[in-house]
C-alpha positions in Angstrom: 140.9 85.0 94.4 140.1 84.2 97.9 139.6 80.7 99.3 137.6 79.9 102.4 137.6 83.6 103.4 141.4 83.8 103.3 143.1 86.4 101.1 146.3 84.5 101.0 148.5 81.8 102.3 152.2 81.7 103.3 154.6 78.8 103.8 157.4 79.1 106.3 160.0 76.9 104.8 162.8 77.4 107.3 163.7 79.6 110.2 167.0 79.3 112.1 168.3 81.5 114.8 171.9 80.9 116.0 171.8 79.2 119.4 173.8 82.2 120.9 171.0 84.6 120.0 168.0 82.5 121.1 165.5 83.4 123.8 165.6 87.1 122.5 162.4 86.8 120.5 164.2 87.0 117.2 162.3 84.0 115.8 159.0 85.5 116.8 160.0 88.8 115.1 161.0 87.0 111.9 157.6 85.3 111.8 155.7 88.5 112.5 157.7 90.3 109.8 156.9 87.5 107.3 153.2 87.5 108.2 153.0 91.3 107.9 154.7 91.1 104.4 152.2 88.5 103.3 149.3 90.8 104.5 150.8 93.7 102.6 151.0 91.7 99.4 147.3 90.7 99.9 146.3 94.4 100.4 148.0 95.2 97.1 146.2 92.3 95.3 142.9 93.1 97.0 142.8 96.9 97.6 139.2 96.6 99.0 140.5 94.4 101.8 141.7 96.4 104.8 142.3 93.4 107.1 143.4 90.5 104.9 143.1 87.1 106.6 146.1 84.8 105.9 146.8 81.2 106.7 150.5 80.5 107.5 151.6 76.9 106.9 154.8 75.1 107.9 156.0 71.5 108.1 157.4 70.0 111.3 159.0 66.7 112.1 156.7 64.2 113.8 159.1 62.8 116.4 157.3 59.5 116.7 157.6 58.9 113.0 161.3 59.5 113.0 164.0 56.9 113.5 166.2 57.5 116.5 169.0 58.4 114.1 166.9 61.0 112.3 165.7 62.4 115.6 169.2 62.8 117.1 170.7 64.1 113.8 168.0 66.8 113.5 168.5 67.7 117.2 172.2 68.2 116.4 171.6 70.1 113.2 169.0 72.5 114.7 170.7 72.7 118.1 167.3 72.1 119.7 165.4 69.0 120.7 162.6 68.2 118.2 159.9 68.2 120.9 161.2 71.6 122.2 161.1 72.9 118.7 157.5 71.8 118.3 156.7 73.5 121.6 158.1 76.8 120.3 156.0 76.6 117.2 152.9 75.8 119.2 153.6 78.9 121.4 153.6 81.0 118.1 150.1 79.8 117.4 150.7 76.9 115.0 148.6 73.8 115.2 149.0 70.4 113.7 146.5 69.8 110.9 144.6 66.5 111.2 145.6 64.8 107.9 148.1 62.4 106.5 151.0 64.4 105.1 153.9 63.2 103.0 156.2 65.4 101.0 156.8 63.9 97.5 160.4 63.2 96.5 162.1 66.4 95.3 164.9 66.7 92.8 167.4 66.8 95.7 166.1 63.8 97.7 165.4 60.3 96.6 162.5 59.3 98.9 159.3 61.0 100.0 159.4 62.5 103.5 156.9 60.6 105.5 157.9 61.8 109.0 156.4 65.3 108.8 153.2 67.0 109.8 151.6 70.0 108.2 150.8 72.8 110.6 148.9 76.0 110.3 148.4 79.3 112.0 145.1 81.1 111.3 143.3 84.1 112.8 141.3 83.4 115.9 137.9 81.8 115.2 138.9 80.6 111.7 139.4 77.0 110.7 141.3 75.3 107.9 139.3 73.7 105.1 140.5 70.9 102.8 140.0 73.3 99.9 142.4 75.8 101.4 145.0 73.2 102.1 144.7 71.8 98.6 144.9 75.3 97.1 148.0 76.0 99.2 149.8 72.7 98.7 149.3 72.8 94.9 151.5 75.8 94.7 153.9 74.8 97.4 154.6 71.4 95.9 155.0 72.9 92.4 157.3 75.7 93.5 159.3 74.3 96.4 159.2 70.5 96.0 159.0 69.9 92.2 160.9 73.1 91.4 158.4 74.3 88.8 157.1 70.9 87.9 153.5 70.1 87.4 151.7 68.4 90.4 149.7 66.4 87.8 152.8 64.4 87.0 153.3 63.2 90.6 151.0 60.5 91.9 152.0 61.2 95.5 151.2 65.0 95.1 147.8 64.1 93.7 147.2 61.7 96.6 148.0 64.3 99.3 146.0 66.9 97.5 143.0 64.5 97.2 143.3 63.6 100.8 143.1 67.3 101.9 140.3 68.1 99.5 138.1 65.2 100.5 138.2 65.9 104.2 136.2 69.1 104.3 137.0 71.0 107.5 140.3 69.8 109.0 141.0 69.6 112.7 143.7 71.7 114.2 145.5 70.0 117.1 147.1 71.7 120.0 149.8 69.3 121.2 151.4 71.5 123.8 150.4 69.5 126.8 151.6 66.2 125.4 155.0 67.4 124.3 156.9 67.0 127.6 155.7 63.4 128.0 156.4 62.7 124.3 160.0 64.0 124.7 160.5 61.7 127.8 159.2 58.6 126.0 161.4 59.2 122.9 164.5 59.9 125.0 163.8 56.7 126.9 163.5 54.7 123.7 166.8 56.1 122.5 168.5 55.3 125.8 167.2 51.7 125.6 168.9 51.1 122.2 
């Protein structure tokens, strides 16, 4: 079934391009390929739809919510500064969704992840409703976070889903202009430690 005029949703869990092959548009090609595959699946599910509309979601670190140690560790792991990574995703059309977002504790982590934002890329002129986010996160939490578990058994899952559902239309924030200053502020805080 379609939700909020979208034929499907997709969640980009992780993309990594070796630092020696960056700036060659490989990441962009990977995203485009994934989005095209999602559209093809929607066309099969809804043969009457020639141009399926999809919403692509991803999580990103929220640098101001991270400890300096988390920030530096993730910079080292990803081989890119967190603010520069956010800038890359913004250039690909992703926008931060205006809602509180916490990923419940999964089987392989002990604590909920509260330093993330949920981001979306939608077709021009379309917005993101709380119903769409709830629809998407129910499946994402069940499959990727709870590893097949029922979201009804997680109070934190239910809280995030309720927060999304109760908001109606959600704002999509373009943070591109603020990222250079944010990077400067964070690096100064780290230098002052």
